[in-house]
C-alpha positions in Angstrom: 33.9 43.3 -261.4 34.3 41.5 -258.1 32.6 42.7 -254.8 33.2 42.4 -251.1 30.7 43.9 -248.4 31.5 43.4 -244.7 28.5 43.5 -242.5 30.4 42.8 -239.2 26.9 43.2 -237.1 24.6 41.7 -240.0 22.5 44.6 -239.7 21.8 45.3 -243.4 21.6 43.2 -246.4 20.6 45.5 -248.7 23.9 45.8 -250.6 23.6 41.9 -251.3 20.4 42.3 -252.4 21.7 45.2 -254.8 24.7 42.7 -255.7 24.4 39.1 -255.6 27.4 38.3 -256.7 29.2 40.1 -254.2 30.5 38.3 -251.3 29.1 39.0 -248.2 31.5 38.7 -245.1 29.7 38.7 -241.6 30.8 37.8 -238.1 29.2 34.9 -237.3 29.2 35.5 -233.4 26.5 38.5 -234.1 24.5 36.2 -236.4 20.5 36.7 -235.2 18.4 34.2 -235.8 15.8 36.5 -237.7 18.2 36.9 -240.5 17.7 33.3 -241.1 14.7 33.9 -242.9 15.4 36.9 -244.4 19.1 35.1 -246.1 17.0 32.2 -247.0 14.2 34.5 -248.9 17.3 36.3 -250.8 19.3 33.3 -251.0 22.4 34.6 -249.0 25.1 32.8 -248.0 27.4 35.0 -245.9 31.0 34.2 -245.5 31.3 33.9 -241.3 33.8 34.4 -239.4 35.7 36.8 -241.3 37.8 38.4 -238.6 39.5 35.0 -237.9 39.7 32.6 -241.3 39.1 35.3 -244.1 40.1 38.3 -243.3 43.5 38.2 -245.7 41.3 37.0 -248.5 39.6 40.6 -248.3 42.2 42.6 -250.7 42.7 44.8 -253.8 44.0 41.8 -255.6 40.6 39.7 -254.9 38.3 42.4 -255.0 37.7 45.3 -257.1 35.2 47.4 -254.9 34.6 47.0 -251.1 31.5 48.2 -248.9 31.7 48.3 -245.2 28.4 48.7 -243.4 28.5 50.2 -240.2 26.0 51.7 -238.2 25.9 54.9 -236.5 24.1 53.9 -233.5 27.0 51.7 -232.5 29.2 54.4 -232.3 27.1 56.4 -230.1 28.9 55.2 -227.0 32.2 56.2 -228.2 31.5 59.6 -229.4 29.7 60.6 -226.3 32.5 59.5 -224.1 35.0 62.0 -226.2 32.5 65.0 -225.8 32.4 64.5 -222.5 36.2 64.4 -222.4 36.7 68.2 -224.1 
């Protein structure tokens, strides 16, 4: 079974630790320096710039399972603005 993990902001490596065989896609622009230690410790080699160079590879032909890591605190300003409009 082929697994893809999209962690846009590189916020949580937990799924990659649970599924070490999975492909781990992150956005290189949001690559914090402190993640280098974690990636080194768990031998994680992310696939960078997936939005521009590898996005077409993430599909149902290449992967059986897709996990998308999305932190809710990133969307709070969006929902807060909707609440103000209602």
